[in-house]
N, C-alpha and C positions, 0 to 999 in steps of 0.2 A: 396465202397458204404455204406456197413453196418456201417463202422467206421464213415463216414461223417454223416450218419443219426443219429447215437448215439450222436455225438457232437451237432447236431442241436437240438435234443430232450432235451439234458441236458441244453443247453443254454436257450431254451424256458422256461424250468422249473425254472431256476434261475431268469430270468427276471420276470416271473409271481410271484414268491415268494417275490422279491424285491418290486413289485408294491403293494402287499398285505400289507407288512410292512409299506410302505409309507402312504397308505390310513389309516391305523390304527393310525399312529403317527399324521396324519393330523386331525383325528376325535377327539382326546383327548383335544386339546385346545378349540375346538368348544363347547364340553360338559362343560368344565370349565367355559367358558364365559356365558353359558346359565344359570348357577346357580346364583340365586339372592343373593346379599350380605346380611349378617345378620345385623339387626339393632343394631348399637353400642350405641345409647343413652339409658341409663338404665331406664329412666322414660318412654319413648315411648315404649320400649320393654316390660316392666312390664305391662303397661296399655293395650297394644295390646294383650298380652297373656290373661289378665283378660277378655277383651271383647270377644276374640275368644273362650275362654273356656266357658263363660256364654252362648254364642250363641249355641255352639255345644251341651251343656247340656240341652238347652231348657229353661234356667232360664229367658231369655229375648228374645224379638222378633228380627227378622233379619231386624232391622231398619237401615236406612242409617246413617253414622257417622254425616253428617251435621245436620240431624234432632235431633239426640241425643245431639249434642253439643249446638244447639240452646235452647233445653229444659233445659239443664244443666245450661246454662247462666242465664236463668230466675230464677232458684233456687238460684244461687250464688248472684244474684242481690237483693235477699230478697223479691221477689214478692210472691204472694200466690201460694202455691204448688198445683198442680193438682194431680189427682189420677194417680200414676206412674205405676200401674199395667195395662199394655196395654191389650186390649181385644184380641190382636193377640197371647198373651202368653197363652198356654193351660196347663202350668205346674200344676197349682192348680186343674185342672179338671181331671188329670190322675189317681187320687185315688191311689197314690203310698203308699206303707207301710211306717209307721212313721219312721222306722229305716233307710229306704232309703233316706227319706227327711232329716233326721238329718245328715246323711253322706254327703249329698249334701250341707247342710248349712256349715258344717265343711270345705268342699272343697272350697266353696266360700269364707269363712273367710280367709283361707290361701292365696288365690289370692289377696284379698283386702289388707291384711297385707303386702304382698310383694310389691305391688304397692305403698302403703303408705310409707314403709320404704325406697324404692328407691327414691321416690319424696322428702322425708325429707332430706336424705343425699345429693341429687343433689342440692337442694335449698340452703343448708348451705354452700356447696362448690362453688356455682356459685357466680361470682362477679357481681357488679352492671352493668357492660358493656354487659353482656350476655343477648341476647334476649330469652324470654321464651314462645313465642307464640305457637310454635310447641308442647312443653311439656304441656302447658295449654289445648290445644285442646284435646290431648290424655287423660289427667286427667279428663276433663269434661265428655268425653264419658264413661270413667271407673266409674266415680261417679254416673252417671245416670243409668248405667247398674247395679251397686251395689244396688241402691235404688229399682230398679224394681225387682231385684232378692229377696231382703228382703221382699218386699210387697207380692210377690208370695209365699214365704215360710210361711209368717205369716198366710195366708189363710188356710194353711194346719196344722201347728203345734201350732198356737196361738202366741200372742205377748209376753207371759210370759215364753216361752221356753228358757232355759239357753243358748242353742247354738245360738238362734236367737239374744239374748241380746248381746252375744259376737260379733256376726257379726255386729250389729248396732254400737257397740263401735268402731270397726275398720272403719266402714263407716264414723263415726263422725271424726275420725282422718284423713281419706282421704279428707273429705270436708274441714277440717281446713287447710291442706297443699295446697289444690287446691285454697283456698281463698288467700293464700300467693302468689301463682303464679299469680293469677288474679290481685292482688294488684300491683305486680311488673310490669305486662304488662300494666295496666292502668296508672301507674306512668310514665313509659317510653313513652307511647303514649302522655300523657299530656306534657311531657318535649319536645318531638319532635314537637308538635303543637306550643308550646310557642316559640321554636327556629325559626320555619318557620315564625311566625308572626313578630318576630324581624327583620328577613331578609327582609320581605316585607314592613316593616314600614319605 
């Protein structure tokens, strides 16, 4: 009896151990599937990082992407610029030490530079067949975020600060390359519309 009891006990232990291993092995694929894939597009990734960083630092308000893109489109179309420093942004009223603000400006400049460099390289390497609407949307949001951050910084350290001038140079570069993306998108849209008219005529 003792021998049979020992065998039954050992068998139950082995079965229990196997079940534990199986459950662990089954859990791993589920965890892997739950992880979001990293953004592979270098323009979208750089622009998203800029936008997220500026929001987390409080440089810009937590405005929806759609509103930011709409406002950026107005700027790109050459209409009169509005005051880009949203009242929702309280960065300028925090009375931060000048050294902290200067560090924030340098931090912002690096993000704008990275987004601009990525966009310039991507645009030069893209062929005429590639659609750039997704990239343009991301760049427009990044451009408006950059302008809002610059306006907030200016209220604290003044427009003549060397660091702010450097930031504005990078913002000008970002606007220039965003304009290129916008022109490509508009040209593609016009070509598609012309082709549809020919088909319907």
